[in-house]
C-alpha positions in Angstrom: 0.3 86.6 -26.1 2.6 89.3 -27.3 3.8 92.1 -24.9 1.7 95.3 -25.0 2.9 98.0 -27.4 5.3 100.3 -25.7 5.0 104.1 -26.5 8.0 105.7 -28.0 10.5 107.3 -25.6 9.8 111.0 -25.6 13.1 111.8 -24.0 15.1 110.3 -26.9 15.9 112.7 -29.8 14.3 111.5 -33.1 17.7 111.0 -34.8 19.3 109.0 -32.0 19.9 105.3 -32.8 17.8 102.7 -31.0 19.8 101.0 -28.3 19.6 97.2 -28.5 18.9 95.5 -25.2 21.7 93.1 -25.7 24.2 96.1 -25.7 23.1 97.0 -22.2 23.0 93.4 -20.8 26.3 92.3 -22.3 28.3 94.3 -19.8 26.3 93.0 -16.8 27.9 90.1 -15.0 25.8 87.8 -12.8 27.3 87.2 -9.4 25.8 84.0 -8.0 26.3 83.3 -4.3 28.9 80.7 -3.4 27.9 77.1 -2.9 27.4 76.5 0.8 30.4 74.7 2.4 28.2 73.0 5.0 26.4 69.7 4.1 22.9 69.2 5.5 22.9 66.9 8.5 22.5 63.3 7.8 19.6 61.3 9.4 20.3 58.7 11.9 19.3 56.1 9.5 21.9 57.3 6.9 24.6 57.5 9.5 23.9 54.0 10.7 23.8 52.5 7.2 27.0 54.3 6.3 28.8 52.9 9.2 27.3 49.4 8.8 27.9 49.1 5.1 31.5 50.5 5.2 34.5 48.4 4.0 35.3 47.3 7.5 32.1 45.2 7.8 32.7 43.2 4.6 34.1 39.7 4.3 36.7 38.6 1.7 33.9 38.1 -0.9 32.6 41.6 -0.4 29.3 40.4 1.4 28.1 42.6 4.3 27.7 40.7 7.5 24.9 42.0 9.7 23.5 41.0 13.1 19.7 40.2 13.1 19.2 43.0 15.7 20.7 45.5 13.3 18.1 44.7 10.7 15.3 45.3 13.3 16.9 48.6 14.1 17.1 49.7 10.4 13.4 48.8 10.0 12.5 50.8 13.2 14.6 53.8 12.1 13.1 53.6 8.6 9.5 53.5 10.0 10.4 56.5 12.3 11.7 58.5 9.3 8.4 57.6 7.4 6.3 58.9 10.2 8.4 62.1 10.4 7.9 62.7 6.7 4.2 62.1 7.0 4.0 64.7 9.9 5.9 67.2 7.9 3.6 66.7 4.9 0.5 67.1 7.1 2.0 70.3 8.5 2.7 71.7 5.0 -0.8 70.8 3.9 -2.3 72.7 7.0 -0.1 75.7 6.1 -1.1 75.6 2.5 -4.8 75.5 3.5 -4.3 78.6 5.5 -2.3 80.5 2.9 -4.2 79.6 -0.2 -7.2 81.6 0.6 -5.1 84.7 1.3 -3.2 84.3 -2.0 -6.6 84.1 -3.8 -7.8 87.2 -2.2 -4.6 89.1 -3.1 -4.9 87.9 -6.7 -8.4 89.4 -7.1 
């Protein structure tokens, strides 16, 4: 749908040249904020896997040697992360259920 027709500018003299929007925006410089220097915190599972799969735990063929208990710990941490994500999703769904009716009322 095209934009609505804009009435002529009454403050502009009739013989004045029309200003092109690009003339005004060419001189504007966009200043983006700097990229954050701090990385988000890693999960305990990520830290554990990074340490376990590092170069120091590999044999001469490059295979990673892991204790059986380590695999159980990784599975437990993975399941814990999954439960945490499910709780966060449920919380977001509850918040959306509360906010959506308000947004619909404001849109009317």
